[in-house]
PDBQT receptor file of N, H, CA, C and O in Angstrom, charges set to zero:
ATOM      1  N   UNK A   1      61.412 -49.699 180.959  1.00  0.00    +0.000 N 
ATOM      2  CA  UNK A   1      60.554 -48.518 181.031  1.00  0.00    +0.000 C 
ATOM      3  C   UNK A   1      59.617 -48.601 182.229  1.00  0.00    +0.000 C 
ATOM      4  O   UNK A   1      59.455 -47.632 182.971  1.00  0.00    +0.000 OA
ATOM      5  N   UNK A   2      59.004 -49.763 182.409  1.00  0.00    +0.000 N 
ATOM      6  H   UNK A   2      59.136 -50.550 181.807  1.00  0.00    +0.000 HD
ATOM      7  CA  UNK A   2      58.095 -49.941 183.543  1.00  0.00    +0.000 C 
ATOM      8  C   UNK A   2      58.863 -49.794 184.856  1.00  0.00    +0.000 C 
ATOM      9  O   UNK A   2      58.361 -49.221 185.823  1.00  0.00    +0.000 OA
ATOM     10  N   UNK A   3      60.084 -50.319 184.873  1.00  0.00    +0.000 N 
ATOM     11  H   UNK A   3      60.492 -50.784 184.087  1.00  0.00    +0.000 HD
ATOM     12  CA  UNK A   3      60.926 -50.212 186.066  1.00  0.00    +0.000 C 
ATOM     13  C   UNK A   3      61.207 -48.746 186.381  1.00  0.00    +0.000 C 
ATOM     14  O   UNK A   3      61.187 -48.328 187.539  1.00  0.00    +0.000 OA
ATOM     15  N   UNK A   4      61.471 -47.974 185.326  1.00  0.00    +0.000 N 
ATOM     16  H   UNK A   4      61.488 -48.314 184.386  1.00  0.00    +0.000 HD
ATOM     17  CA  UNK A   4      61.767 -46.551 185.502  1.00  0.00    +0.000 C 
ATOM     18  C   UNK A   4      60.557 -45.815 186.073  1.00  0.00    +0.000 C 
ATOM     19  O   UNK A   4      60.703 -44.961 186.947  1.00  0.00    +0.000 OA
ATOM     20  N   UNK A   5      59.368 -46.146 185.580  1.00  0.00    +0.000 N 
ATOM     21  H   UNK A   5      59.250 -46.840 184.869  1.00  0.00    +0.000 HD
ATOM     22  CA  UNK A   5      58.150 -45.490 186.068  1.00  0.00    +0.000 C 
ATOM     23  C   UNK A   5      57.917 -45.800 187.546  1.00  0.00    +0.000 C 
ATOM     24  O   UNK A   5      57.589 -44.907 188.328  1.00  0.00    +0.000 OA
ATOM     25  N   UNK A   6      58.086 -47.056 187.923  1.00  0.00    +0.000 N 
ATOM     26  H   UNK A   6      58.353 -47.782 187.288  1.00  0.00    +0.000 HD
ATOM     27  CA  UNK A   6      57.884 -47.416 189.327  1.00  0.00    +0.000 C 
ATOM     28  C   UNK A   6      58.947 -46.754 190.205  1.00  0.00    +0.000 C 
ATOM     29  O   UNK A   6      58.676 -46.389 191.349  1.00  0.00    +0.000 OA
ATOM     30  N   UNK A   7      60.154 -46.601 189.664  1.00  0.00    +0.000 N 
ATOM     31  H   UNK A   7      60.374 -46.897 188.735  1.00  0.00    +0.000 HD
ATOM     32  CA  UNK A   7      61.229 -45.938 190.406  1.00  0.00    +0.000 C 
ATOM     33  C   UNK A   7      60.887 -44.471 190.633  1.00  0.00    +0.000 C 
ATOM     34  O   UNK A   7      61.077 -43.944 191.729  1.00  0.00    +0.000 OA
ATOM     35  N   UNK A   8      60.376 -43.809 189.581  1.00  0.00    +0.000 N 
ATOM     36  H   UNK A   8      60.221 -44.237 188.691  1.00  0.00    +0.000 HD
ATOM     37  CA  UNK A   8      59.990 -42.396 189.703  1.00  0.00    +0.000 C 
ATOM     38  C   UNK A   8      58.849 -42.250 190.706  1.00  0.00    +0.000 C 
ATOM     39  O   UNK A   8      58.846 -41.326 191.520  1.00  0.00    +0.000 OA
ATOM     40  N   UNK A   9      57.881 -43.161 190.646  1.00  0.00    +0.000 N 
ATOM     41  H   UNK A   9      57.883 -43.911 189.985  1.00  0.00    +0.000 HD
ATOM     42  CA  UNK A   9      56.757 -43.104 191.581  1.00  0.00    +0.000 C 
ATOM     43  C   UNK A   9      57.258 -43.269 193.018  1.00  0.00    +0.000 C 
ATOM     44  O   UNK A   9      56.781 -42.594 193.931  1.00  0.00    +0.000 OA
ATOM     45  N   UNK A  10      58.217 -44.166 193.206  1.00  0.00    +0.000 N 
ATOM     46  H   UNK A  10      58.605 -44.714 192.465  1.00  0.00    +0.000 HD
ATOM     47  CA  UNK A  10      58.783 -44.386 194.533  1.00  0.00    +0.000 C 
ATOM     48  C   UNK A  10      59.463 -43.113 195.035  1.00  0.00    +0.000 C 
ATOM     49  O   UNK A  10      59.322 -42.750 196.203  1.00  0.00    +0.000 OA
ATOM     50  N   UNK A  11      60.198 -42.437 194.155  1.00  0.00    +0.000 N 
ATOM     51  H   UNK A  11      60.312 -42.731 193.206  1.00  0.00    +0.000 HD
ATOM     52  CA  UNK A  11      60.880 -41.199 194.543  1.00  0.00    +0.000 C 
ATOM     53  C   UNK A  11      59.863 -40.131 194.936  1.00  0.00    +0.000 C 
ATOM     54  O   UNK A  11      60.064 -39.407 195.911  1.00  0.00    +0.000 OA
ATOM     55  N   UNK A  12      58.763 -40.032 194.171  1.00  0.00    +0.000 N 
ATOM     56  H   UNK A  12      58.600 -40.620 193.379  1.00  0.00    +0.000 HD
ATOM     57  CA  UNK A  12      57.735 -39.028 194.473  1.00  0.00    +0.000 C 
ATOM     58  C   UNK A  12      57.109 -39.308 195.839  1.00  0.00    +0.000 C 
ATOM     59  O   UNK A  12      56.939 -38.392 196.644  1.00  0.00    +0.000 OA
ATOM     60  N   UNK A  13      56.770 -40.560 196.098  1.00  0.00    +0.000 N 
ATOM     61  H   UNK A  13      56.908 -41.303 195.443  1.00  0.00    +0.000 HD
ATOM     62  CA  UNK A  13      56.175 -40.920 197.387  1.00  0.00    +0.000 C 
ATOM     63  C   UNK A  13      57.158 -40.640 198.515  1.00  0.00    +0.000 C 
ATOM     64  O   UNK A  13      56.778 -40.125 199.567  1.00  0.00    +0.000 OA
ATOM     65  N   UNK A  14      58.419 -40.981 198.289  1.00  0.00    +0.000 N 
ATOM     66  H   UNK A  14      58.727 -41.399 197.435  1.00  0.00    +0.000 HD
ATOM     67  CA  UNK A  14      59.450 -40.785 199.307  1.00  0.00    +0.000 C 
ATOM     68  C   UNK A  14      59.613 -39.308 199.641  1.00  0.00    +0.000 C 
ATOM     69  O   UNK A  14      59.680 -38.936 200.813  1.00  0.00    +0.000 OA
ATOM     70  N   UNK A  15      59.678 -38.457 198.600  1.00  0.00    +0.000 N 
ATOM     71  H   UNK A  15      59.623 -38.759 197.648  1.00  0.00    +0.000 HD
ATOM     72  CA  UNK A  15      59.846 -37.021 198.844  1.00  0.00    +0.000 C 
ATOM     73  C   UNK A  15      58.614 -36.444 199.534  1.00  0.00    +0.000 C 
ATOM     74  O   UNK A  15      58.739 -35.551 200.373  1.00  0.00    +0.000 OA
ATOM     75  N   UNK A  16      57.434 -36.941 199.194  1.00  0.00    +0.000 N 
ATOM     76  H   UNK A  16      57.333 -37.666 198.513  1.00  0.00    +0.000 HD
ATOM     77  CA  UNK A  16      56.216 -36.471 199.859  1.00  0.00    +0.000 C 
ATOM     78  C   UNK A  16      56.255 -36.833 201.341  1.00  0.00    +0.000 C 
ATOM     79  O   UNK A  16      55.857 -36.033 202.187  1.00  0.00    +0.000 OA
ATOM     80  N   UNK A  17      56.732 -38.036 201.656  1.00  0.00    +0.000 N 
ATOM     81  H   UNK A  17      57.055 -38.686 200.968  1.00  0.00    +0.000 HD
ATOM     82  CA  UNK A  17      56.837 -38.439 203.058  1.00  0.00    +0.000 C 
ATOM     83  C   UNK A  17      57.854 -37.577 203.789  1.00  0.00    +0.000 C 
ATOM     84  O   UNK A  17      57.639 -37.218 204.946  1.00  0.00    +0.000 OA
ATOM     85  N   UNK A  18      58.957 -37.241 203.132  1.00  0.00    +0.000 N 
ATOM     86  H   UNK A  18      59.132 -37.533 202.192  1.00  0.00    +0.000 HD
ATOM     87  CA  UNK A  18      59.970 -36.379 203.754  1.00  0.00    +0.000 C 
ATOM     88  C   UNK A  18      59.368 -35.017 204.074  1.00  0.00    +0.000 C 
ATOM     89  O   UNK A  18      59.626 -34.455 205.138  1.00  0.00    +0.000 OA
ATOM     90  N   UNK A  19      58.561 -34.483 203.149  1.00  0.00    +0.000 N 
ATOM     91  H   UNK A  19      58.351 -34.939 202.284  1.00  0.00    +0.000 HD
ATOM     92  CA  UNK A  19      57.919 -33.182 203.384  1.00  0.00    +0.000 C 
ATOM     93  C   UNK A  19      56.991 -33.267 204.591  1.00  0.00    +0.000 C 
ATOM     94  O   UNK A  19      56.975 -32.362 205.425  1.00  0.00    +0.000 OA
ATOM     95  N   UNK A  20      56.218 -34.349 204.689  1.00  0.00    +0.000 N 
ATOM     96  H   UNK A  20      56.231 -35.084 204.011  1.00  0.00    +0.000 HD
ATOM     97  CA  UNK A  20      55.317 -34.517 205.832  1.00  0.00    +0.000 C 
ATOM     98  C   UNK A  20      56.113 -34.594 207.125  1.00  0.00    +0.000 C 
ATOM     99  O   UNK A  20      55.734 -33.983 208.124  1.00  0.00    +0.000 OA
ATOM    100  N   UNK A  21      57.215 -35.340 207.116  1.00  0.00    +0.000 N 
ATOM    101  H   UNK A  21      57.523 -35.837 206.304  1.00  0.00    +0.000 HD
ATOM    102  CA  UNK A  21      58.052 -35.460 208.314  1.00  0.00    +0.000 C 
ATOM    103  C   UNK A  21      58.602 -34.100 208.708  1.00  0.00    +0.000 C 
ATOM    104  O   UNK A  21      58.648 -33.765 209.892  1.00  0.00    +0.000 OA
ATOM    105  N   UNK A  22      59.020 -33.309 207.716  1.00  0.00    +0.000 N 
ATOM    106  H   UNK A  22      58.982 -33.581 206.754  1.00  0.00    +0.000 HD
ATOM    107  CA  UNK A  22      59.539 -31.968 208.002  1.00  0.00    +0.000 C 
ATOM    108  C   UNK A  22      58.468 -31.104 208.645  1.00  0.00    +0.000 C 
ATOM    109  O   UNK A  22      58.750 -30.358 209.584  1.00  0.00    +0.000 OA
ATOM    110  N   UNK A  23      57.243 -31.198 208.148  1.00  0.00    +0.000 N 
ATOM    111  H   UNK A  23      57.014 -31.803 207.386  1.00  0.00    +0.000 HD
ATOM    112  CA  UNK A  23      56.155 -30.417 208.738  1.00  0.00    +0.000 C 
ATOM    113  C   UNK A  23      55.922 -30.835 210.186  1.00  0.00    +0.000 C 
ATOM    114  O   UNK A  23      55.731 -29.988 211.059  1.00  0.00    +0.000 OA
ATOM    115  N   UNK A  24      55.939 -32.139 210.438  1.00  0.00    +0.000 N 
ATOM    116  H   UNK A  24      56.095 -32.827 209.729  1.00  0.00    +0.000 HD
ATOM    117  CA  UNK A  24      55.724 -32.638 211.802  1.00  0.00    +0.000 C 
ATOM    118  C   UNK A  24      56.838 -32.155 212.719  1.00  0.00    +0.000 C 
ATOM    119  O   UNK A  24      56.580 -31.716 213.840  1.00  0.00    +0.000 OA
ATOM    120  N   UNK A  25      58.078 -32.237 212.243  1.00  0.00    +0.000 N 
ATOM    121  H   UNK A  25      58.287 -32.594 211.333  1.00  0.00    +0.000 HD
ATOM    122  CA  UNK A  25      59.220 -31.806 213.057  1.00  0.00    +0.000 C 
ATOM    123  C   UNK A  25      59.127 -30.316 213.365  1.00  0.00    +0.000 C 
ATOM    124  O   UNK A  25      59.377 -29.896 214.494  1.00  0.00    +0.000 OA
ATOM    125  N   UNK A  26      58.766 -29.517 212.357  1.00  0.00    +0.000 N 
ATOM    126  H   UNK A  26      58.562 -29.859 211.440  1.00  0.00    +0.000 HD
ATOM    127  CA  UNK A  26      58.636 -28.076 212.587  1.00  0.00    +0.000 C 
ATOM    128  C   UNK A  26      57.558 -27.794 213.619  1.00  0.00    +0.000 C 
ATOM    129  O   UNK A  26      57.735 -26.944 214.492  1.00  0.00    +0.000 OA
ATOM    130  N   UNK A  27      56.432 -28.510 213.519  1.00  0.00    +0.000 N 
ATOM    131  H   UNK A  27      56.288 -29.200 212.810  1.00  0.00    +0.000 HD
ATOM    132  CA  UNK A  27      55.336 -28.291 214.459  1.00  0.00    +0.000 C 
ATOM    133  C   UNK A  27      55.769 -28.671 215.871  1.00  0.00    +0.000 C 
ATOM    134  O   UNK A  27      55.490 -27.943 216.823  1.00  0.00    +0.000 OA
ATOM    135  N   UNK A  28      56.449 -29.807 216.011  1.00  0.00    +0.000 N 
ATOM    136  H   UNK A  28      56.676 -30.398 215.237  1.00  0.00    +0.000 HD
ATOM    137  CA  UNK A  28      56.914 -30.251 217.328  1.00  0.00    +0.000 C 
ATOM    138  C   UNK A  28      57.935 -29.265 217.891  1.00  0.00    +0.000 C 
ATOM    139  O   UNK A  28      57.878 -28.907 219.067  1.00  0.00    +0.000 OA
ATOM    140  N   UNK A  29      58.873 -28.827 217.039  1.00  0.00    +0.000 N 
ATOM    141  H   UNK A  29      58.919 -29.118 216.083  1.00  0.00    +0.000 HD
ATOM    142  CA  UNK A  29      59.871 -27.859 217.489  1.00  0.00    +0.000 C 
ATOM    143  C   UNK A  29      59.205 -26.571 217.939  1.00  0.00    +0.000 C 
ATOM    144  O   UNK A  29      59.583 -26.002 218.963  1.00  0.00    +0.000 OA
ATOM    145  N   UNK A  30      58.216 -26.104 217.183  1.00  0.00    +0.000 N 
ATOM    146  H   UNK A  30      57.910 -26.566 216.351  1.00  0.00    +0.000 HD
ATOM    147  CA  UNK A  30      57.519 -24.869 217.536  1.00  0.00    +0.000 C 
ATOM    148  C   UNK A  30      56.827 -25.026 218.884  1.00  0.00    +0.000 C 
ATOM    149  O   UNK A  30      56.860 -24.117 219.713  1.00  0.00    +0.000 OA
ATOM    150  N   UNK A  31      56.201 -26.180 219.100  1.00  0.00    +0.000 N 
ATOM    151  H   UNK A  31      56.174 -26.918 218.426  1.00  0.00    +0.000 HD
ATOM    152  CA  UNK A  31      55.516 -26.429 220.372  1.00  0.00    +0.000 C 
ATOM    153  C   UNK A  31      56.512 -26.442 221.521  1.00  0.00    +0.000 C 
ATOM    154  O   UNK A  31      56.268 -25.848 222.572  1.00  0.00    +0.000 OA
ATOM    155  N   UNK A  32      57.647 -27.128 221.314  1.00  0.00    +0.000 N 
ATOM    156  H   UNK A  32      57.845 -27.610 220.460  1.00  0.00    +0.000 HD
ATOM    157  CA  UNK A  32      58.659 -27.196 222.368  1.00  0.00    +0.000 C 
ATOM    158  C   UNK A  32      59.228 -25.817 222.672  1.00  0.00    +0.000 C 
ATOM    159  O   UNK A  32      59.397 -25.455 223.836  1.00  0.00    +0.000 OA
ATOM    160  N   UNK A  33      59.522 -25.048 221.625  1.00  0.00    +0.000 N 
ATOM    161  H   UNK A  33      59.384 -25.343 220.680  1.00  0.00    +0.000 HD
ATOM    162  CA  UNK A  33      60.113 -23.722 221.824  1.00  0.00    +0.000 C 
ATOM    163  C   UNK A  33      59.126 -22.807 222.534  1.00  0.00    +0.000 C 
ATOM    164  O   UNK A  33      59.509 -22.087 223.457  1.00  0.00    +0.000 OA
ATOM    165  N   UNK A  34      57.861 -22.821 222.120  1.00  0.00    +0.000 N 
ATOM    166  H   UNK A  34      57.551 -23.405 221.370  1.00  0.00    +0.000 HD
ATOM    167  CA  UNK A  34      56.874 -21.949 222.756  1.00  0.00    +0.000 C 
ATOM    168  C   UNK A  34      56.662 -22.368 224.209  1.00  0.00    +0.000 C 
ATOM    169  O   UNK A  34      56.486 -21.511 225.076  1.00  0.00    +0.000 OA
ATOM    170  N   UNK A  35      56.676 -23.667 224.488  1.00  0.00    +0.000 N 
ATOM    171  H   UNK A  35      56.819 -24.363 223.785  1.00  0.00    +0.000 HD
ATOM    172  CA  UNK A  35      56.535 -24.132 225.866  1.00  0.00    +0.000 C 
ATOM    173  C   UNK A  35      57.738 -23.692 226.695  1.00  0.00    +0.000 C 
ATOM    174  O   UNK A  35      57.585 -23.278 227.844  1.00  0.00    +0.000 OA
ATOM    175  N   UNK A  36      58.938 -23.781 226.112  1.00  0.00    +0.000 N 
ATOM    176  H   UNK A  36      59.062 -24.117 225.178  1.00  0.00    +0.000 HD
ATOM    177  CA  UNK A  36      60.158 -23.375 226.814  1.00  0.00    +0.000 C 
ATOM    178  C   UNK A  36      60.134 -21.882 227.102  1.00  0.00    +0.000 C 
ATOM    179  O   UNK A  36      60.477 -21.452 228.204  1.00  0.00    +0.000 OA
ATOM    180  N   UNK A  37      59.728 -21.089 226.112  1.00  0.00    +0.000 N 
ATOM    181  H   UNK A  37      59.449 -21.438 225.217  1.00  0.00    +0.000 HD
ATOM    182  CA  UNK A  37      59.671 -19.635 226.289  1.00  0.00    +0.000 C 
ATOM    183  C   UNK A  37      58.652 -19.273 227.358  1.00  0.00    +0.000 C 
ATOM    184  O   UNK A  37      58.918 -18.424 228.208  1.00  0.00    +0.000 OA
ATOM    185  N   UNK A  38      57.487 -19.911 227.323  1.00  0.00    +0.000 N 
ATOM    186  H   UNK A  38      57.270 -20.601 226.632  1.00  0.00    +0.000 HD
ATOM    187  CA  UNK A  38      56.458 -19.583 228.312  1.00  0.00    +0.000 C 
ATOM    188  C   UNK A  38      56.923 -19.978 229.709  1.00  0.00    +0.000 C 
ATOM    189  O   UNK A  38      56.629 -19.272 230.674  1.00  0.00    +0.000 OA
ATOM    190  N   UNK A  39      57.646 -21.096 229.837  1.00  0.00    +0.000 N 
ATOM    191  H   UNK A  39      57.884 -21.669 229.053  1.00  0.00    +0.000 HD
ATOM    192  CA  UNK A  39      58.143 -21.491 231.154  1.00  0.00    +0.000 C 
ATOM    193  C   UNK A  39      59.203 -20.502 231.632  1.00  0.00    +0.000 C 
ATOM    194  O   UNK A  39      59.262 -20.183 232.820  1.00  0.00    +0.000 OA
ATOM    195  N   UNK A  40      60.046 -20.010 230.707  1.00  0.00    +0.000 N 
ATOM    196  H   UNK A  40      59.998 -20.269 229.742  1.00  0.00    +0.000 HD
ATOM    197  CA  UNK A  40      61.070 -19.031 231.089  1.00  0.00    +0.000 C 
ATOM    198  C   UNK A  40      60.419 -17.728 231.544  1.00  0.00    +0.000 C 
ATOM    199  O   UNK A  40      60.837 -17.147 232.546  1.00  0.00    +0.000 OA
ATOM    200  N   UNK A  41      59.410 -17.267 230.828  1.00  0.00    +0.000 N 
ATOM    201  H   UNK A  41      59.070 -17.739 230.015  1.00  0.00    +0.000 HD
ATOM    202  CA  UNK A  41      58.749 -16.019 231.220  1.00  0.00    +0.000 C 
ATOM    203  C   UNK A  41      58.024 -16.206 232.544  1.00  0.00    +0.000 C 
ATOM    204  O   UNK A  41      57.977 -15.283 233.357  1.00  0.00    +0.000 OA
ATOM    205  N   UNK A  42      57.463 -17.376 232.768  1.00  0.00    +0.000 N 
ATOM    206  H   UNK A  42      57.501 -18.126 232.107  1.00  0.00    +0.000 HD
ATOM    207  CA  UNK A  42      56.807 -17.643 234.052  1.00  0.00    +0.000 C 
ATOM    208  C   UNK A  42      57.838 -17.600 235.178  1.00  0.00    +0.000 C 
ATOM    209  O   UNK A  42      57.571 -17.048 236.245  1.00  0.00    +0.000 OA
ATOM    210  N   UNK A  43      59.017 -18.181 234.941  1.00  0.00    +0.000 N 
ATOM    211  H   UNK A  43      59.234 -18.629 234.074  1.00  0.00    +0.000 HD
ATOM    212  CA  UNK A  43      60.076 -18.148 235.947  1.00  0.00    +0.000 C 
ATOM    213  C   UNK A  43      60.454 -16.706 236.271  1.00  0.00    +0.000 C 
ATOM    214  O   UNK A  43      60.625 -16.355 237.438  1.00  0.00    +0.000 OA
ATOM    215  N   UNK A  44      60.585 -15.870 235.241  1.00  0.00    +0.000 N 
ATOM    216  H   UNK A  44      60.446 -16.155 234.293  1.00  0.00    +0.000 HD
ATOM    217  CA  UNK A  44      60.959 -14.474 235.470  1.00  0.00    +0.000 C 
ATOM    218  C   UNK A  44      59.883 -13.753 236.270  1.00  0.00    +0.000 C 
ATOM    219  O   UNK A  44      60.194 -12.952 237.152  1.00  0.00    +0.000 OA
ATOM    220  N   UNK A  45      58.622 -14.033 235.966  1.00  0.00    +0.000 N 
ATOM    221  H   UNK A  45      58.369 -14.683 235.249  1.00  0.00    +0.000 HD
ATOM    222  CA  UNK A  45      57.529 -13.385 236.692  1.00  0.00    +0.000 C 
ATOM    223  C   UNK A  45      57.536 -13.816 238.155  1.00  0.00    +0.000 C 
ATOM    224  O   UNK A  45      57.308 -13.003 239.050  1.00  0.00    +0.000 OA
ATOM    225  N   UNK A  46      57.799 -15.096 238.391  1.00  0.00    +0.000 N 
ATOM    226  H   UNK A  46      57.985 -15.757 237.664  1.00  0.00    +0.000 HD
ATOM    227  CA  UNK A  46      57.822 -15.605 239.772  1.00  0.00    +0.000 C 
ATOM    228  C   UNK A  46      58.989 -14.991 240.535  1.00  0.00    +0.000 C 
ATOM    229  O   UNK A  46      58.844 -14.621 241.700  1.00  0.00    +0.000 OA
ATOM    230  N   UNK A  47      60.160 -14.880 239.878  1.00  0.00    +0.000 N 
ATOM    231  H   UNK A  47      60.279 -15.180 238.931  1.00  0.00    +0.000 HD
ATOM    232  CA  UNK A  47      61.346 -14.334 240.549  1.00  0.00    +0.000 C 
ATOM    233  C   UNK A  47      61.131 -12.860 240.889  1.00  0.00    +0.000 C 
ATOM    234  O   UNK A  47      61.462 -12.427 241.993  1.00  0.00    +0.000 OA
ATOM    235  N   UNK A  48      60.583 -12.090 239.954  1.00  0.00    +0.000 N 
ATOM    236  H   UNK A  48      60.315 -12.442 239.057  1.00  0.00    +0.000 HD
ATOM    237  CA  UNK A  48      60.398 -10.657 240.188  1.00  0.00    +0.000 C 
ATOM    238  C   UNK A  48      59.134 -10.435 241.015  1.00  0.00    +0.000 C 
ATOM    239  O   UNK A  48      58.792  -9.294 241.325  1.00  0.00    +0.000 OA
TER     240      UNK A  48
């Protein structure tokens, strides 16, 4: 029983860490995409 409880706690901590990692990845992706878009629009402005 004690083993089962520690196993469940481990799963909860693990899933919480996965959620945090997903948030970080989304934030990084958003930053990269917005930087890429702004650089593309700057290129278009310079060309025109």
